[in-house]
mmJSON file of the N, C-alpha and C atoms, coordinates in Angstrom:
{"data_MODEL":{"atom_site":{
"group_PDB":["ATOM","ATOM","ATOM","ATOM","ATOM","ATOM","ATOM","ATOM","ATOM","ATOM","ATOM","ATOM","ATOM","ATOM","ATOM","ATOM","ATOM","ATOM","ATOM","ATOM","ATOM","ATOM","ATOM","ATOM","ATOM","ATOM","ATOM","ATOM","ATOM","ATOM","ATOM","ATOM","ATOM","ATOM","ATOM","ATOM","ATOM","ATOM","ATOM","ATOM","ATOM","ATOM","ATOM","ATOM","ATOM","ATOM","ATOM","ATOM","ATOM","ATOM","ATOM","ATOM","ATOM","ATOM","ATOM","ATOM","ATOM","ATOM","ATOM","ATOM","ATOM","ATOM","ATOM","ATOM","ATOM","ATOM","ATOM","ATOM","ATOM","ATOM","ATOM","ATOM","ATOM","ATOM","ATOM","ATOM","ATOM","ATOM","ATOM","ATOM","ATOM","ATOM","ATOM","ATOM","ATOM","ATOM","ATOM","ATOM","ATOM","ATOM","ATOM","ATOM","ATOM","ATOM","ATOM","ATOM","ATOM","ATOM","ATOM","ATOM","ATOM","ATOM","ATOM","ATOM","ATOM","ATOM","ATOM","ATOM","ATOM","ATOM","ATOM","ATOM","ATOM","ATOM","ATOM","ATOM","ATOM","ATOM","ATOM","ATOM","ATOM","ATOM","ATOM","ATOM","ATOM","ATOM","ATOM","ATOM","ATOM","ATOM","ATOM","ATOM","ATOM","ATOM","ATOM","ATOM","ATOM","ATOM","ATOM","ATOM","ATOM","ATOM","ATOM","ATOM","ATOM","ATOM","ATOM","ATOM","ATOM","ATOM","ATOM","ATOM","ATOM","ATOM","ATOM","ATOM","ATOM","ATOM","ATOM","ATOM","ATOM","ATOM","ATOM","ATOM","ATOM","ATOM","ATOM","ATOM","ATOM","ATOM","ATOM","ATOM","ATOM","ATOM","ATOM","ATOM","ATOM","ATOM","ATOM","ATOM","ATOM","ATOM","ATOM","ATOM","ATOM","ATOM","ATOM","ATOM","ATOM","ATOM","ATOM","ATOM","ATOM","ATOM","ATOM","ATOM","ATOM","ATOM","ATOM","ATOM","ATOM","ATOM","ATOM","ATOM","ATOM","ATOM","ATOM","ATOM","ATOM","ATOM","ATOM","ATOM","ATOM","ATOM","ATOM","ATOM","ATOM","ATOM","ATOM","ATOM","ATOM","ATOM","ATOM","ATOM","ATOM","ATOM","ATOM","ATOM","ATOM","ATOM","ATOM"],
"id":[1,2,3,4,5,6,7,8,9,10,11,12,13,14,15,16,17,18,19,20,21,22,23,24,25,26,27,28,29,30,31,32,33,34,35,36,37,38,39,40,41,42,43,44,45,46,47,48,49,50,51,52,53,54,55,56,57,58,59,60,61,62,63,64,65,66,67,68,69,70,71,72,73,74,75,76,77,78,79,80,81,82,83,84,85,86,87,88,89,90,91,92,93,94,95,96,97,98,99,100,101,102,103,104,105,106,107,108,109,110,111,112,113,114,115,116,117,118,119,120,121,122,123,124,125,126,127,128,129,130,131,132,133,134,135,136,137,138,139,140,141,142,143,144,145,146,147,148,149,150,151,152,153,154,155,156,157,158,159,160,161,162,163,164,165,166,167,168,169,170,171,172,173,174,175,176,177,178,179,180,181,182,183,184,185,186,187,188,189,190,191,192,193,194,195,196,197,198,199,200,201,202,203,204,205,206,207,208,209,210,211,212,213,214,215,216,217,218,219,220,221,222,223,224,225,226,227,228,229,230,231],
"type_symbol":["N","C","C","N","C","C","N","C","C","N","C","C","N","C","C","N","C","C","N","C","C","N","C","C","N","C","C","N","C","C","N","C","C","N","C","C","N","C","C","N","C","C","N","C","C","N","C","C","N","C","C","N","C","C","N","C","C","N","C","C","N","C","C","N","C","C","N","C","C","N","C","C","N","C","C","N","C","C","N","C","C","N","C","C","N","C","C","N","C","C","N","C","C","N","C","C","N","C","C","N","C","C","N","C","C","N","C","C","N","C","C","N","C","C","N","C","C","N","C","C","N","C","C","N","C","C","N","C","C","N","C","C","N","C","C","N","C","C","N","C","C","N","C","C","N","C","C","N","C","C","N","C","C","N","C","C","N","C","C","N","C","C","N","C","C","N","C","C","N","C","C","N","C","C","N","C","C","N","C","C","N","C","C","N","C","C","N","C","C","N","C","C","N","C","C","N","C","C","N","C","C","N","C","C","N","C","C","N","C","C","N","C","C","N","C","C","N","C","C","N","C","C","N","C","C","N","C","C","N","C","C"],
"label_atom_id":["N","CA","C","N","CA","C","N","CA","C","N","CA","C","N","CA","C","N","CA","C","N","CA","C","N","CA","C","N","CA","C","N","CA","C","N","CA","C","N","CA","C","N","CA","C","N","CA","C","N","CA","C","N","CA","C","N","CA","C","N","CA","C","N","CA","C","N","CA","C","N","CA","C","N","CA","C","N","CA","C","N","CA","C","N","CA","C","N","CA","C","N","CA","C","N","CA","C","N","CA","C","N","CA","C","N","CA","C","N","CA","C","N","CA","C","N","CA","C","N","CA","C","N","CA","C","N","CA","C","N","CA","C","N","CA","C","N","CA","C","N","CA","C","N","CA","C","N","CA","C","N","CA","C","N","CA","C","N","CA","C","N","CA","C","N","CA","C","N","CA","C","N","CA","C","N","CA","C","N","CA","C","N","CA","C","N","CA","C","N","CA","C","N","CA","C","N","CA","C","N","CA","C","N","CA","C","N","CA","C","N","CA","C","N","CA","C","N","CA","C","N","CA","C","N","CA","C","N","CA","C","N","CA","C","N","CA","C","N","CA","C","N","CA","C","N","CA","C","N","CA","C","N","CA","C","N","CA","C","N","CA","C","N","CA","C","N","CA","C"],
"label_alt_id":[null,null,null,null,null,null,null,null,null,null,null,null,null,null,null,null,null,null,null,null,null,null,null,null,null,null,null,null,null,null,null,null,null,null,null,null,null,null,null,null,null,null,null,null,null,null,null,null,null,null,null,null,null,null,null,null,null,null,null,null,null,null,null,null,null,null,null,null,null,null,null,null,null,null,null,null,null,null,null,null,null,null,null,null,null,null,null,null,null,null,null,null,null,null,null,null,null,null,null,null,null,null,null,null,null,null,null,null,null,null,null,null,null,null,null,null,null,null,null,null,null,null,null,null,null,null,null,null,null,null,null,null,null,null,null,null,null,null,null,null,null,null,null,null,null,null,null,null,null,null,null,null,null,null,null,null,null,null,null,null,null,null,null,null,null,null,null,null,null,null,null,null,null,null,null,null,null,null,null,null,null,null,null,null,null,null,null,null,null,null,null,null,null,null,null,null,null,null,null,null,null,null,null,null,null,null,null,null,null,null,null,null,null,null,null,null,null,null,null,null,null,null,null,null,null,null,null,null,null,null,null],
"label_comp_id":["MET","MET","MET","ALA","ALA","ALA","VAL","VAL","VAL","CYS","CYS","CYS","GLU","GLU","GLU","THR","THR","THR","CYS","CYS","CYS","GLY","GLY","GLY","ASN","ASN","ASN","ASP","ASP","ASP","TYR","TYR","TYR","ALA","ALA","ALA","ARG","ARG","ARG","ALA","ALA","ALA","PHE","PHE","PHE","THR","THR","THR","VAL","VAL","VAL","SER","SER","SER","ARG","ARG","ARG","ASP","ASP","ASP","GLY","GLY","GLY","LYS","LYS","LYS","SER","SER","SER","TRP","TRP","TRP","THR","THR","THR","PHE","PHE","PHE","ASP","ASP","ASP","SER","SER","SER","ILE","ILE","ILE","GLU","GLU","GLU","CYS","CYS","CYS","ALA","ALA","ALA","ALA","ALA","ALA","SER","SER","SER","LYS","LYS","LYS","LEU","LEU","LEU","ALA","ALA","ALA","PRO","PRO","PRO","SER","SER","SER","CYS","CYS","CYS","ALA","ALA","ALA","HIS","HIS","HIS","CYS","CYS","CYS","GLY","GLY","GLY","CYS","CYS","CYS","ARG","ARG","ARG","VAL","VAL","VAL","LEU","LEU","LEU","GLY","GLY","GLY","HIS","HIS","HIS","GLY","GLY","GLY","VAL","VAL","VAL","GLU","GLU","GLU","HIS","HIS","HIS","ASP","ASP","ASP","GLN","GLN","GLN","THR","THR","THR","VAL","VAL","VAL","TYR","TYR","TYR","CYS","CYS","CYS","CYS","CYS","CYS","ALA","ALA","ALA","HIS","HIS","HIS","CYS","CYS","CYS","ALA","ALA","ALA","ARG","ARG","ARG","LEU","LEU","LEU","SER","SER","SER","GLY","GLY","GLY","HIS","HIS","HIS","LYS","LYS","LYS","GLU","GLU","GLU","LEU","LEU","LEU","VAL","VAL","VAL","ASP","ASP","ASP","SER","SER","SER","VAL","VAL","VAL"],
"label_asym_id":["A","A","A","A","A","A","A","A","A","A","A","A","A","A","A","A","A","A","A","A","A","A","A","A","A","A","A","A","A","A","A","A","A","A","A","A","A","A","A","A","A","A","A","A","A","A","A","A","A","A","A","A","A","A","A","A","A","A","A","A","A","A","A","A","A","A","A","A","A","A","A","A","A","A","A","A","A","A","A","A","A","A","A","A","A","A","A","A","A","A","A","A","A","A","A","A","A","A","A","A","A","A","A","A","A","A","A","A","A","A","A","A","A","A","A","A","A","A","A","A","A","A","A","A","A","A","A","A","A","A","A","A","A","A","A","A","A","A","A","A","A","A","A","A","A","A","A","A","A","A","A","A","A","A","A","A","A","A","A","A","A","A","A","A","A","A","A","A","A","A","A","A","A","A","A","A","A","A","A","A","A","A","A","A","A","A","A","A","A","A","A","A","A","A","A","A","A","A","A","A","A","A","A","A","A","A","A","A","A","A","A","A","A","A","A","A","A","A","A","A","A","A","A","A","A","A","A","A","A","A","A"],
"label_entity_id":["1","1","1","1","1","1","1","1","1","1","1","1","1","1","1","1","1","1","1","1","1","1","1","1","1","1","1","1","1","1","1","1","1","1","1","1","1","1","1","1","1","1","1","1","1","1","1","1","1","1","1","1","1","1","1","1","1","1","1","1","1","1","1","1","1","1","1","1","1","1","1","1","1","1","1","1","1","1","1","1","1","1","1","1","1","1","1","1","1","1","1","1","1","1","1","1","1","1","1","1","1","1","1","1","1","1","1","1","1","1","1","1","1","1","1","1","1","1","1","1","1","1","1","1","1","1","1","1","1","1","1","1","1","1","1","1","1","1","1","1","1","1","1","1","1","1","1","1","1","1","1","1","1","1","1","1","1","1","1","1","1","1","1","1","1","1","1","1","1","1","1","1","1","1","1","1","1","1","1","1","1","1","1","1","1","1","1","1","1","1","1","1","1","1","1","1","1","1","1","1","1","1","1","1","1","1","1","1","1","1","1","1","1","1","1","1","1","1","1","1","1","1","1","1","1","1","1","1","1","1","1"],
"label_seq_id":[1,1,1,2,2,2,3,3,3,4,4,4,5,5,5,6,6,6,7,7,7,8,8,8,9,9,9,10,10,10,11,11,11,12,12,12,13,13,13,14,14,14,15,15,15,16,16,16,17,17,17,18,18,18,19,19,19,20,20,20,21,21,21,22,22,22,23,23,23,24,24,24,25,25,25,26,26,26,27,27,27,28,28,28,29,29,29,30,30,30,31,31,31,32,32,32,33,33,33,34,34,34,35,35,35,36,36,36,37,37,37,38,38,38,39,39,39,40,40,40,41,41,41,42,42,42,43,43,43,44,44,44,45,45,45,46,46,46,47,47,47,48,48,48,49,49,49,50,50,50,51,51,51,52,52,52,53,53,53,54,54,54,55,55,55,56,56,56,57,57,57,58,58,58,59,59,59,60,60,60,61,61,61,62,62,62,63,63,63,64,64,64,65,65,65,66,66,66,67,67,67,68,68,68,69,69,69,70,70,70,71,71,71,72,72,72,73,73,73,74,74,74,75,75,75,76,76,76,77,77,77],
"pdbx_PDB_ins_code":[null,null,null,null,null,null,null,null,null,null,null,null,null,null,null,null,null,null,null,null,null,null,null,null,null,null,null,null,null,null,null,null,null,null,null,null,null,null,null,null,null,null,null,null,null,null,null,null,null,null,null,null,null,null,null,null,null,null,null,null,null,null,null,null,null,null,null,null,null,null,null,null,null,null,null,null,null,null,null,null,null,null,null,null,null,null,null,null,null,null,null,null,null,null,null,null,null,null,null,null,null,null,null,null,null,null,null,null,null,null,null,null,null,null,null,null,null,null,null,null,null,null,null,null,null,null,null,null,null,null,null,null,null,null,null,null,null,null,null,null,null,null,null,null,null,null,null,null,null,null,null,null,null,null,null,null,null,null,null,null,null,null,null,null,null,null,null,null,null,null,null,null,null,null,null,null,null,null,null,null,null,null,null,null,null,null,null,null,null,null,null,null,null,null,null,null,null,null,null,null,null,null,null,null,null,null,null,null,null,null,null,null,null,null,null,null,null,null,null,null,null,null,null,null,null,null,null,null,null,null,null],
"Cartn_x":[102.202,101.34,100.489,99.41,98.495,98.506,98.261,98.302,96.882,96.706,95.416,95.095,93.882,93.462,93.186,93.025,92.782,94.072,94.92,96.12,97.435,97.395,98.593,99.513,99.106,99.895,100.004,101.206,101.451,101.396,100.327,100.015,99.747,100.365,100.195,98.786,98.068,96.714,95.62,95.891,94.891,93.739,92.575,91.397,90.698,89.822,89.112,87.64,87.011,85.58,85.032,83.964,83.313,81.876,81.45,80.08,79.731,78.586,78.095,79.123,79.824,80.767,82.105,82.332,83.612,84.282,85.601,86.355,87.418,87.669,88.668,89.489,90.741,91.614,91.915,91.811,92.025,92.897,93.55,94.337,93.591,92.459,91.701,90.234,89.408,87.992,87.871,88.701,88.678,88.887,89.86,90.102,88.945,88.374,87.205,86.03,85.777,84.656,84.853,86.066,86.302,86.123,86.3,86.137,84.722,84.061,82.786,81.544,81.65,80.449,79.916,78.586,78.004,78.251,78.168,78.29,76.924,76.694,75.443,75.279,74.119,73.864,73.83,73.653,73.605,74.954,75.532,76.728,78.011,77.885,79.043,79.764,79.319,80.003,79.701,80.564,80.358,79.247,78.324,77.219,77.645,77.993,78.463,77.37,76.276,75.137,74.043,72.807,71.688,71.372,71.5,71.112,69.64,69.237,67.88,67.988,66.952,66.957,65.652,65.774,64.599,64.889,64.113,64.312,65.777,66.328,67.684,68.773,68.411,69.392,69.617,70.891,71.243,71.617,71.092,71.437,71.934,72.813,73.331,72.283,71.342,70.32,69.117,68.024,66.806,67.016,67.88,68.169,68.683,69.657,70.195,69.133,68.315,67.241,66.251,65.902,64.984,65.582,66.865,67.515,67.556,67.407,67.372,65.927,64.962,63.576,62.699,63.173,62.398,61.896,60.87,60.332,59.765,59.355,58.704,59.663,60.949,61.922,62.253,62.295,62.651,63.72,64.505,65.483,64.713,65.303,64.688,64.588,63.529,63.355,63.359],
"Cartn_y":[-224.112,-224.344,-223.092,-223.266,-222.164,-221.778,-220.532,-219.985,-219.888,-220.414,-220.372,-218.93,-218.5,-217.145,-216.893,-217.946,-217.782,-217.773,-218.77,-218.893,-218.575,-218.44,-218.095,-219.265,-220.475,-221.658,-221.892,-222.09,-222.433,-223.953,-224.497,-225.918,-226.521,-227.662,-228.329,-228.842,-229.173,-229.736,-228.727,-227.464,-226.431,-226.628,-226.083,-226.186,-224.834,-224.69,-223.432,-223.648,-222.694,-222.672,-221.468,-221.653,-220.557,-220.392,-219.131,-218.855,-217.452,-217.292,-215.986,-215.228,-215.922,-215.281,-214.935,-215.3,-215.087,-216.425,-216.433,-217.652,-217.382,-218.411,-218.364,-219.642,-219.565,-220.743,-221.036,-222.344,-222.792,-224.058,-224.248,-225.484,-226.52,-226.177,-227.122,-226.702,-227.661,-227.372,-226.403,-226.552,-225.673,-224.211,-223.948,-222.593,-222.066,-222.927,-222.549,-222.179,-222.986,-222.722,-221.445,-221.189,-219.98,-218.733,-218.828,-217.681,-217.54,-218.685,-218.624,-218.958,-219.766,-220.163,-218.984,-218.882,-217.76,-217.989,-216.934,-217.008,-216.874,-217.59,-217.51,-216.081,-215.497,-214.137,-214.02,-215.14,-215.101,-215.423,-216.582,-217.013,-216.816,-216.558,-216.29,-217.497,-218.712,-219.891,-220.004,-220.692,-220.893,-221.927,-221.633,-222.531,-223.415,-224.67,-225.62,-226.552,-226.619,-227.427,-226.523,-226.974,-226.202,-224.984,-225.072,-223.952,-223.613,-222.457,-221.956,-220.481,-219.973,-218.569,-217.888,-216.576,-215.725,-214.409,-214.038,-212.794,-212.667,-213.718,-213.777,-213.652,-213.779,-213.831,-215.299,-215.732,-217.121,-217.393,-218.508,-219.006,-220.456,-220.871,-222.246,-223.27,-222.874,-223.776,-222.999,-223.71,-223.07,-222.485,-223.076,-222.547,-221.124,-220.89,-219.504,-218.578,-219.083,-218.269,-217.873,-218.808,-218.497,-217.483,-217.626,-216.646,-215.254,-215.19,-213.904,-213.437,-214.153,-213.707,-214.354,-215.377,-216.041,-217.376,-217.338,-218.517,-219.563,-219.143,-220.043,-220.967,-220.675,-221.5,-222.777,-223.883,-225.166,-225.855,-226.713,-227.51,-228.57,-229.069,-230.163,-231.393,-232.149,-233.397,-234.583],
"Cartn_z":[114.085,115.242,115.443,116.207,116.462,117.934,118.192,119.554,120.118,121.334,122.029,122.412,122.093,122.382,123.856,124.65,126.076,126.874,126.673,127.523,126.797,125.483,124.755,124.409,124.759,124.46,122.956,122.478,121.074,120.979,120.376,120.478,119.102,118.826,117.511,117.282,118.331,118.17,118.505,118.326,118.576,117.59,117.951,117.097,117.039,116.066,115.866,116.112,116.798,117.031,116.314,115.559,114.826,115.297,115.45,115.861,115.414,114.793,114.351,113.527,112.648,111.746,112.358,113.619,114.293,114.548,114.623,114.908,115.986,116.795,117.852,117.805,118.21,118.266,119.729,120.083,121.455,121.469,122.604,122.781,123.607,124.196,125.021,125.116,125.466,125.703,126.897,127.887,129.052,128.632,127.784,127.327,126.475,125.639,124.834,125.73,126.747,127.643,128.431,128.878,129.676,128.83,127.521,126.639,126.102,125.801,125.071,125.831,126.908,127.646,128.444,128.496,129.284,130.763,131.549,132.996,133.633,134.709,135.466,135.989,135.776,136.237,137.745,138.457,139.916,140.551,140.246,140.939,140.125,138.817,138.007,137.423,137.765,137.199,135.705,134.993,133.558,133.355,132.449,132.182,131.02,131.333,130.321,129.857,130.582,130.169,129.658,129.815,129.29,130.111,131.428,132.283,132.109,132.611,132.447,132.094,131.422,131.012,131.366,131.634,131.81,131.12,130.134,129.357,128.909,128.331,127.791,128.848,130.13,131.21,131.539,131.565,131.734,133.197,133.719,135.041,134.923,135.775,135.693,136.123,136.952,137.453,137.95,138.192,138.681,140.092,140.889,142.224,142.134,141.251,141.096,140.529,139.606,139.046,140.138,140.996,142.104,143.056,143.363,144.244,143.62,142.296,141.588,141.35,141.951,141.899,140.86,140.184,139.123,139.638,140.445,141.122,140.176,138.953,138.03,137.294,137.29,136.547,137.321,136.558,137.142,136.276,136.868,136.099,135.328,134.261,133.513,134.379,134.159,134.925,134.008],
"occupancy":[1.0,1.0,1.0,1.0,1.0,1.0,1.0,1.0,1.0,1.0,1.0,1.0,1.0,1.0,1.0,1.0,1.0,1.0,1.0,1.0,1.0,1.0,1.0,1.0,1.0,1.0,1.0,1.0,1.0,1.0,1.0,1.0,1.0,1.0,1.0,1.0,1.0,1.0,1.0,1.0,1.0,1.0,1.0,1.0,1.0,1.0,1.0,1.0,1.0,1.0,1.0,1.0,1.0,1.0,1.0,1.0,1.0,1.0,1.0,1.0,1.0,1.0,1.0,1.0,1.0,1.0,1.0,1.0,1.0,1.0,1.0,1.0,1.0,1.0,1.0,1.0,1.0,1.0,1.0,1.0,1.0,1.0,1.0,1.0,1.0,1.0,1.0,1.0,1.0,1.0,1.0,1.0,1.0,1.0,1.0,1.0,1.0,1.0,1.0,1.0,1.0,1.0,1.0,1.0,1.0,1.0,1.0,1.0,1.0,1.0,1.0,1.0,1.0,1.0,1.0,1.0,1.0,1.0,1.0,1.0,1.0,1.0,1.0,1.0,1.0,1.0,1.0,1.0,1.0,1.0,1.0,1.0,1.0,1.0,1.0,1.0,1.0,1.0,1.0,1.0,1.0,1.0,1.0,1.0,1.0,1.0,1.0,1.0,1.0,1.0,1.0,1.0,1.0,1.0,1.0,1.0,1.0,1.0,1.0,1.0,1.0,1.0,1.0,1.0,1.0,1.0,1.0,1.0,1.0,1.0,1.0,1.0,1.0,1.0,1.0,1.0,1.0,1.0,1.0,1.0,1.0,1.0,1.0,1.0,1.0,1.0,1.0,1.0,1.0,1.0,1.0,1.0,1.0,1.0,1.0,1.0,1.0,1.0,1.0,1.0,1.0,1.0,1.0,1.0,1.0,1.0,1.0,1.0,1.0,1.0,1.0,1.0,1.0,1.0,1.0,1.0,1.0,1.0,1.0,1.0,1.0,1.0,1.0,1.0,1.0,1.0,1.0,1.0,1.0,1.0,1.0],
"B_iso_or_equiv":[0.0,0.0,0.0,0.0,0.0,0.0,0.0,0.0,0.0,0.0,0.0,0.0,0.0,0.0,0.0,0.0,0.0,0.0,0.0,0.0,0.0,0.0,0.0,0.0,0.0,0.0,0.0,0.0,0.0,0.0,0.0,0.0,0.0,0.0,0.0,0.0,0.0,0.0,0.0,0.0,0.0,0.0,0.0,0.0,0.0,0.0,0.0,0.0,0.0,0.0,0.0,0.0,0.0,0.0,0.0,0.0,0.0,0.0,0.0,0.0,0.0,0.0,0.0,0.0,0.0,0.0,0.0,0.0,0.0,0.0,0.0,0.0,0.0,0.0,0.0,0.0,0.0,0.0,0.0,0.0,0.0,0.0,0.0,0.0,0.0,0.0,0.0,0.0,0.0,0.0,0.0,0.0,0.0,0.0,0.0,0.0,0.0,0.0,0.0,0.0,0.0,0.0,0.0,0.0,0.0,0.0,0.0,0.0,0.0,0.0,0.0,0.0,0.0,0.0,0.0,0.0,0.0,0.0,0.0,0.0,0.0,0.0,0.0,0.0,0.0,0.0,0.0,0.0,0.0,0.0,0.0,0.0,0.0,0.0,0.0,0.0,0.0,0.0,0.0,0.0,0.0,0.0,0.0,0.0,0.0,0.0,0.0,0.0,0.0,0.0,0.0,0.0,0.0,0.0,0.0,0.0,0.0,0.0,0.0,0.0,0.0,0.0,0.0,0.0,0.0,0.0,0.0,0.0,0.0,0.0,0.0,0.0,0.0,0.0,0.0,0.0,0.0,0.0,0.0,0.0,0.0,0.0,0.0,0.0,0.0,0.0,0.0,0.0,0.0,0.0,0.0,0.0,0.0,0.0,0.0,0.0,0.0,0.0,0.0,0.0,0.0,0.0,0.0,0.0,0.0,0.0,0.0,0.0,0.0,0.0,0.0,0.0,0.0,0.0,0.0,0.0,0.0,0.0,0.0,0.0,0.0,0.0,0.0,0.0,0.0,0.0,0.0,0.0,0.0,0.0,0.0],
"pdbx_formal_charge":[null,null,null,null,null,null,null,null,null,null,null,null,null,null,null,null,null,null,null,null,null,null,null,null,null,null,null,null,null,null,null,null,null,null,null,null,null,null,null,null,null,null,null,null,null,null,null,null,null,null,null,null,null,null,null,null,null,null,null,null,null,null,null,null,null,null,null,null,null,null,null,null,null,null,null,null,null,null,null,null,null,null,null,null,null,null,null,null,null,null,null,null,null,null,null,null,null,null,null,null,null,null,null,null,null,null,null,null,null,null,null,null,null,null,null,null,null,null,null,null,null,null,null,null,null,null,null,null,null,null,null,null,null,null,null,null,null,null,null,null,null,null,null,null,null,null,null,null,null,null,null,null,null,null,null,null,null,null,null,null,null,null,null,null,null,null,null,null,null,null,null,null,null,null,null,null,null,null,null,null,null,null,null,null,null,null,null,null,null,null,null,null,null,null,null,null,null,null,null,null,null,null,null,null,null,null,null,null,null,null,null,null,null,null,null,null,null,null,null,null,null,null,null,null,null,null,null,null,null,null,null],
"auth_seq_id":[1,1,1,2,2,2,3,3,3,4,4,4,5,5,5,6,6,6,7,7,7,8,8,8,9,9,9,10,10,10,11,11,11,12,12,12,13,13,13,14,14,14,15,15,15,16,16,16,17,17,17,18,18,18,19,19,19,20,20,20,21,21,21,22,22,22,23,23,23,24,24,24,25,25,25,26,26,26,27,27,27,28,28,28,29,29,29,30,30,30,31,31,31,32,32,32,33,33,33,34,34,34,35,35,35,36,36,36,37,37,37,38,38,38,39,39,39,40,40,40,41,41,41,42,42,42,43,43,43,44,44,44,45,45,45,46,46,46,47,47,47,48,48,48,49,49,49,50,50,50,51,51,51,52,52,52,53,53,53,54,54,54,55,55,55,56,56,56,57,57,57,58,58,58,59,59,59,60,60,60,61,61,61,62,62,62,63,63,63,64,64,64,65,65,65,66,66,66,67,67,67,68,68,68,69,69,69,70,70,70,71,71,71,72,72,72,73,73,73,74,74,74,75,75,75,76,76,76,77,77,77],
"auth_comp_id":["MET","MET","MET","ALA","ALA","ALA","VAL","VAL","VAL","CYS","CYS","CYS","GLU","GLU","GLU","THR","THR","THR","CYS","CYS","CYS","GLY","GLY","GLY","ASN","ASN","ASN","ASP","ASP","ASP","TYR","TYR","TYR","ALA","ALA","ALA","ARG","ARG","ARG","ALA","ALA","ALA","PHE","PHE","PHE","THR","THR","THR","VAL","VAL","VAL","SER","SER","SER","ARG","ARG","ARG","ASP","ASP","ASP","GLY","GLY","GLY","LYS","LYS","LYS","SER","SER","SER","TRP","TRP","TRP","THR","THR","THR","PHE","PHE","PHE","ASP","ASP","ASP","SER","SER","SER","ILE","ILE","ILE","GLU","GLU","GLU","CYS","CYS","CYS","ALA","ALA","ALA","ALA","ALA","ALA","SER","SER","SER","LYS","LYS","LYS","LEU","LEU","LEU","ALA","ALA","ALA","PRO","PRO","PRO","SER","SER","SER","CYS","CYS","CYS","ALA","ALA","ALA","HIS","HIS","HIS","CYS","CYS","CYS","GLY","GLY","GLY","CYS","CYS","CYS","ARG","ARG","ARG","VAL","VAL","VAL","LEU","LEU","LEU","GLY","GLY","GLY","HIS","HIS","HIS","GLY","GLY","GLY","VAL","VAL","VAL","GLU","GLU","GLU","HIS","HIS","HIS","ASP","ASP","ASP","GLN","GLN","GLN","THR","THR","THR","VAL","VAL","VAL","TYR","TYR","TYR","CYS","CYS","CYS","CYS","CYS","CYS","ALA","ALA","ALA","HIS","HIS","HIS","CYS","CYS","CYS","ALA","ALA","ALA","ARG","ARG","ARG","LEU","LEU","LEU","SER","SER","SER","GLY","GLY","GLY","HIS","HIS","HIS","LYS","LYS","LYS","GLU","GLU","GLU","LEU","LEU","LEU","VAL","VAL","VAL","ASP","ASP","ASP","SER","SER","SER","VAL","VAL","VAL"],
"auth_asym_id":["A","A","A","A","A","A","A","A","A","A","A","A","A","A","A","A","A","A","A","A","A","A","A","A","A","A","A","A","A","A","A","A","A","A","A","A","A","A","A","A","A","A","A","A","A","A","A","A","A","A","A","A","A","A","A","A","A","A","A","A","A","A","A","A","A","A","A","A","A","A","A","A","A","A","A","A","A","A","A","A","A","A","A","A","A","A","A","A","A","A","A","A","A","A","A","A","A","A","A","A","A","A","A","A","A","A","A","A","A","A","A","A","A","A","A","A","A","A","A","A","A","A","A","A","A","A","A","A","A","A","A","A","A","A","A","A","A","A","A","A","A","A","A","A","A","A","A","A","A","A","A","A","A","A","A","A","A","A","A","A","A","A","A","A","A","A","A","A","A","A","A","A","A","A","A","A","A","A","A","A","A","A","A","A","A","A","A","A","A","A","A","A","A","A","A","A","A","A","A","A","A","A","A","A","A","A","A","A","A","A","A","A","A","A","A","A","A","A","A","A","A","A","A","A","A","A","A","A","A","A","A"],
"auth_atom_id":["N","CA","C","N","CA","C","N","CA","C","N","CA","C","N","CA","C","N","CA","C","N","CA","C","N","CA","C","N","CA","C","N","CA","C","N","CA","C","N","CA","C","N","CA","C","N","CA","C","N","CA","C","N","CA","C","N","CA","C","N","CA","C","N","CA","C","N","CA","C","N","CA","C","N","CA","C","N","CA","C","N","CA","C","N","CA","C","N","CA","C","N","CA","C","N","CA","C","N","CA","C","N","CA","C","N","CA","C","N","CA","C","N","CA","C","N","CA","C","N","CA","C","N","CA","C","N","CA","C","N","CA","C","N","CA","C","N","CA","C","N","CA","C","N","CA","C","N","CA","C","N","CA","C","N","CA","C","N","CA","C","N","CA","C","N","CA","C","N","CA","C","N","CA","C","N","CA","C","N","CA","C","N","CA","C","N","CA","C","N","CA","C","N","CA","C","N","CA","C","N","CA","C","N","CA","C","N","CA","C","N","CA","C","N","CA","C","N","CA","C","N","CA","C","N","CA","C","N","CA","C","N","CA","C","N","CA","C","N","CA","C","N","CA","C","N","CA","C","N","CA","C","N","CA","C","N","CA","C","N","CA","C","N","CA","C","N","CA","C"],
"pdbx_PDB_model_num":[1,1,1,1,1,1,1,1,1,1,1,1,1,1,1,1,1,1,1,1,1,1,1,1,1,1,1,1,1,1,1,1,1,1,1,1,1,1,1,1,1,1,1,1,1,1,1,1,1,1,1,1,1,1,1,1,1,1,1,1,1,1,1,1,1,1,1,1,1,1,1,1,1,1,1,1,1,1,1,1,1,1,1,1,1,1,1,1,1,1,1,1,1,1,1,1,1,1,1,1,1,1,1,1,1,1,1,1,1,1,1,1,1,1,1,1,1,1,1,1,1,1,1,1,1,1,1,1,1,1,1,1,1,1,1,1,1,1,1,1,1,1,1,1,1,1,1,1,1,1,1,1,1,1,1,1,1,1,1,1,1,1,1,1,1,1,1,1,1,1,1,1,1,1,1,1,1,1,1,1,1,1,1,1,1,1,1,1,1,1,1,1,1,1,1,1,1,1,1,1,1,1,1,1,1,1,1,1,1,1,1,1,1,1,1,1,1,1,1,1,1,1,1,1,1,1,1,1,1,1,1]
}}}
């Protein structure tokens, strides 16, 4: 069995995620997201969807981007 790198659970159905030449083992999507998903620069929540970006800074939504001074950013319509 493989051990989840986020929670330490030894799980028979663990899976591996690879990105940029690195690999991690997880027991759930939740653990993978908490380790790999970016955090909103304003509110700190994990960005699991597209979010919005300004100069490589990630926000979960246009509302958070606007609160951080980026009035031009809008959510997809």
